N, CA, C and O of each residue as an XYZ file, in Angstrom:
332
protein
N      97.802     95.713    107.537
C      98.460     95.021    106.450
C      98.688     95.955    105.255
O      99.772     95.990    104.673
N      97.664     96.692    104.914
C      97.812     97.628    103.796
C      98.547     98.879    104.263
O      99.433     99.389    103.577
N      98.169     99.353    105.423
C      98.802    100.533    106.020
C      99.652    100.109    107.214
O      99.407     99.056    107.801
N     100.640    100.909    107.578
C     101.426    100.587    108.773
C     100.549    100.653    110.020
O      99.561    101.386    110.069
N     100.928     99.884    111.007
C     100.196     99.886    112.273
C     101.176     99.704    113.418
O     102.392     99.747    113.227
N     100.643     99.505    114.587
C     101.488     99.314    115.761
C     102.367     98.068    115.611
O     103.500     98.046    116.092
N     101.855     97.054    114.957
C     102.583     95.794    114.822
C     103.183     95.582    113.426
O     103.832     94.567    113.173
N     102.967     96.532    112.536
C     103.500     96.417    111.181
C     104.280     97.677    110.845
O     103.689     98.749    110.706
N     105.614     97.565    110.709
C     106.419     98.759    110.396
C     106.062     99.341    109.026
O     105.514     98.656    108.162
N     106.380    100.596    108.859
C     106.044    101.306    107.634
C     106.643    100.640    106.390
O     105.988    100.577    105.350
N     107.869    100.150    106.488
C     108.510     99.567    105.304
C     107.952     98.197    104.929
O     108.312     97.663    103.879
N     107.086     97.613    105.754
C     106.466     96.328    105.440
C     105.014     96.478    104.984
O     104.420     95.506    104.518
N     104.433     97.664    105.105
C     103.054     97.882    104.687
C     102.935     97.673    103.174
O     103.847     98.015    102.422
N     101.822     97.119    102.742
C     101.661     96.810    101.323
C     101.698     98.057    100.443
O     102.161     97.989     99.304
N     101.224     99.179    100.943
C     101.319    100.413    100.143
C     102.769    100.828     99.921
O     103.122    101.290     98.836
N     103.602    100.668    100.930
C     105.016    101.001    100.798
C     105.702    100.040     99.840
O     106.473    100.461     98.977
N     105.425     98.763     99.988
C     106.015     97.761     99.095
C     105.538     97.989     97.664
O     106.323     97.886     96.721
N     104.256     98.297     97.501
C     103.718     98.577     96.173
C     104.375     99.786     95.530
O     104.679     99.772     94.337
N     104.593    100.826     96.312
C     105.265    102.019     95.783
C     106.691    101.689     95.361
O     107.182    102.199     94.353
N     107.350    100.839     96.134
C     108.707    100.420     95.783
C     108.691     99.610     94.479
O     109.578     99.766     93.640
N     107.706     98.766     94.317
C     107.572     97.979     93.082
C     107.377     98.902     91.891
O     107.960     98.674     90.831
N     106.566     99.940     92.048
C     106.311    100.864     90.934
C     107.582    101.552     90.448
O     107.666    101.921     89.276
N     108.567    101.730     91.314
C     109.809    102.366     90.874
C     110.556    101.506     89.867
O     111.386    102.019     89.117
N     110.275    100.206     89.836
C     110.938     99.299     88.899
C     110.151     99.097     87.610
O     110.593     98.361     86.728
N     109.004     99.732     87.491
C     108.171     99.535     86.306
C     108.283    100.686     85.312
O     107.271    101.227     84.868
N     109.493    101.053     84.970
C     109.701    102.049     83.930
C     109.295    101.515     82.569
O     108.901    102.269     81.680
N     109.394    100.228     82.426
C     108.949     99.531     81.209
C     108.295     98.229     81.655
O     108.596     97.743     82.745
N     107.413     97.649     80.848
C     106.744     96.408     81.236
C     107.735     95.265     81.482
O     108.733     95.131     80.774
N     107.440     94.446     82.495
C     108.305     93.324     82.861
C     107.462     92.130     83.251
O     106.296     92.274     83.618
N     108.052     90.956     83.171
C     107.377     89.774     83.678
C     107.389     89.818     85.206
O     108.179     90.540     85.814
N     106.509     89.040     85.808
C     106.444     89.002     87.268
C     107.770     88.497     87.829
O     108.268     89.034     88.818
N     108.344     87.472     87.206
C     109.605     86.923     87.718
C     110.758     87.915     87.560
O     111.617     87.998     88.438
N     110.793     88.660     86.467
C     111.852     89.663     86.290
C     111.695     90.785     87.309
O     112.684     91.299     87.831
N     110.464     91.158     87.588
C     110.198     92.193     88.582
C     110.612     91.717     89.976
O     111.191     92.482     90.748
N     110.315     90.457     90.297
C     110.695     89.873     91.584
C     112.220     89.833     91.735
O     112.753     90.189     92.787
N     112.914     89.401     90.685
C     114.379     89.344     90.748
C     114.982     90.731     90.904
O     115.915     90.918     91.684
N     114.459     91.697     90.173
C     115.005     93.050     90.257
C     114.742     93.666     91.631
O     115.588     94.385     92.163
N     113.592     93.388     92.195
C     113.254     93.911     93.511
C     114.175     93.347     94.587
O     114.519     94.050     95.537
N     114.572     92.103     94.450
C     115.395     91.453     95.467
C     116.887     91.498     95.183
O     117.688     90.975     95.958
N     117.256     92.119     94.083
C     118.668     92.235     93.747
C     119.374     93.111     94.779
O     118.867     94.165     95.162
N     120.525     92.675     95.214
C     121.307     93.485     96.149
C     121.940     94.628     95.379
O     122.498     94.432     94.300
N     121.850     95.818     95.940
C     122.445     96.968     95.269
C     123.070     97.894     96.306
O     123.134     97.565     97.491
N     123.524     99.046     95.851
C     124.281     99.955     96.706
C     123.435    101.055     97.339
O     123.987    101.998     97.906
N     122.127    100.958     97.256
C     121.299    101.997     97.857
C     121.376    101.926     99.372
O     121.518    100.842     99.937
N     121.285    103.071    100.032
C     121.314    103.063    101.499
C     120.100    102.332    102.065
O     119.021    102.347    101.473
N     120.287    101.703    103.200
C     119.221    100.923    103.825
C     118.002    101.781    104.162
O     116.885    101.267    104.208
N     118.195    103.052    104.394
C     117.077    103.927    104.758
C     116.075    104.102    103.619
O     114.894    104.343    103.873
N     116.524    103.985    102.372
C     115.622    104.173    101.235
C     115.107    102.864    100.680
O     114.231    102.874     99.815
N     115.611    101.755    101.138
C     115.213    100.453    100.624
C     114.435     99.688    101.678
O     114.955     99.440    102.766
N     113.184     99.302    101.374
C     112.452     98.495    102.336
C     113.141     97.149    102.568
O     113.917     96.681    101.735
N     112.845     96.546    103.699
C     113.410     95.230    103.988
C     113.044     94.245    102.904
O     112.062     94.425    102.184
N     113.839     93.208    102.797
C     113.506     92.151    101.845
C     112.175     91.553    102.240
O     111.887     91.372    103.423
N     111.380     91.252    101.255
C     110.059     90.703    101.523
C     109.965     89.305    100.947
O     110.777     88.915    100.107
N     108.986     88.559    101.393
C     108.764     87.220    100.862
C     107.963     87.323     99.571
O     107.359     88.354     99.275
N     107.971     86.232     98.807
C     107.282     86.227     97.525
C     105.777     86.421     97.713
O     105.143     87.114     96.916
N     105.202     85.824     98.747
C     103.766     85.993     98.952
C     103.410     87.441     99.296
O     102.348     87.921     98.900
N     104.280     88.141    100.026
C     104.049     89.551    100.336
C     104.170     90.399     99.062
O     103.428     91.363     98.873
N     105.114     90.025     98.196
C     105.281     90.674     96.895
C     104.013     90.518     96.058
O     103.555     91.478     95.440
N     103.447     89.313     96.036
C     102.226     89.079     95.269
C     101.036     89.839     95.847
O     100.191     90.338     95.104
N     100.974     89.924     97.163
C      99.900     90.716     97.777
C     100.020     92.188     97.382
O      99.009     92.849     97.141
N     101.234     92.698     97.315
C     101.444     94.089     96.891
C     101.031     94.257     95.429
O     100.427     95.269     95.073
N     101.350     93.280     94.580
C     100.912     93.342     93.178
C      99.391     93.300     93.086
O      98.793     94.027     92.293
N      98.770     92.457     93.889
C      97.306     92.388     93.910
C      96.700     93.728     94.317
O      95.715     94.174     93.730
N      97.288     94.358     95.314
C      96.800     95.661     95.755
C      96.932     96.689     94.631
O      95.993     97.436     94.357
N      98.091     96.726     93.985
C      98.298     97.673     92.885
C      97.306     97.421     91.750
O      96.794     98.364     91.147
N      97.038     96.147     91.461
C      96.084     95.813     90.395
C      94.669     96.242     90.787
O      93.936     96.803     89.972
N      94.290     95.975     92.040
C      92.937     96.338     92.468
C      92.745     97.848     92.542
O      91.623     98.333     92.402
N      93.817     98.592     92.760
C      93.746    100.057     92.746
C      93.787    100.629     91.333
O      93.620    101.835     91.149
N      94.009     99.768     90.327
C      94.059    100.219     88.943
C      95.372    100.858     88.557
O      95.437    101.601     87.578
N      96.418    100.580     89.310
C      97.724    101.191     89.060
C      98.535    100.414     88.046
O      99.310    100.999     87.290
N      98.367     99.094     88.020
C      99.104     98.247     87.079
C      98.114     97.375     86.316
O      96.959     97.218     86.713
N      98.597     96.813     85.209
C      97.801     95.878     84.427
C      98.704     94.786     83.883
O      99.926     94.932     83.853
N      98.101     93.708     83.461
C      98.844     92.585     82.901
C      98.478     92.460     81.432
O      97.321     92.202     81.098
N      99.461     92.642     80.547
C      99.253     92.549     79.104
C     100.242     91.569     78.519
O     101.451     91.785     78.602
N      99.745     90.488     77.926
C     100.596     89.486     77.282
C     101.691     88.975     78.210
O     102.830     88.783     77.785
N     101.350     88.757     79.468
C     102.308     88.223     80.432
C     103.270     89.236     81.017
O     104.192     88.864     81.742
N     103.074     90.509     80.716
C     103.944     91.562     81.239
C     103.170     92.489     82.160
O     102.059     92.916     81.845
N     103.766     92.791     83.293
C     103.182     93.749     84.229
C     103.616     95.139     83.786
O     104.798     95.383     83.547
N     102.653     96.048     83.680
C     102.969     97.411     83.233
C     102.161     98.408     84.051
O     101.088     98.099     84.569
N     102.712     99.615     84.151
C     101.941    100.696     84.771
C     100.743    100.974     83.883
O     100.841    100.952     82.657
N      99.624    101.233     84.514
C      98.424    101.514     83.743
C      98.419    102.983     83.342
O      98.652    103.864     84.169
N      98.158    103.229     82.100
C      98.047    104.597     81.626
C      96.575    104.938     81.492
O      95.772    104.106     81.067
N      96.232    106.132     81.845
C      94.839    106.604     81.864
C      94.038    105.885     80.838
O      92.842    106.141     80.697
């Protein structure tokens, strides 16, 4: 679930999804704004964009990032954690 396996492709692993989420956190955002931006259709090639994920998988990736100390929640905004 966290790492890819025989039954879980690399683009669905929570670490991959979490890394993709971090690319959208240049500035703090609400969870809903982050979810909308992640699922927005854009012109990037399919090879660089993980498959669309469900909201519960998105939340699991956020939980993983939070437990690793990569992100934090301040005043309702998700932000990258700075040292």
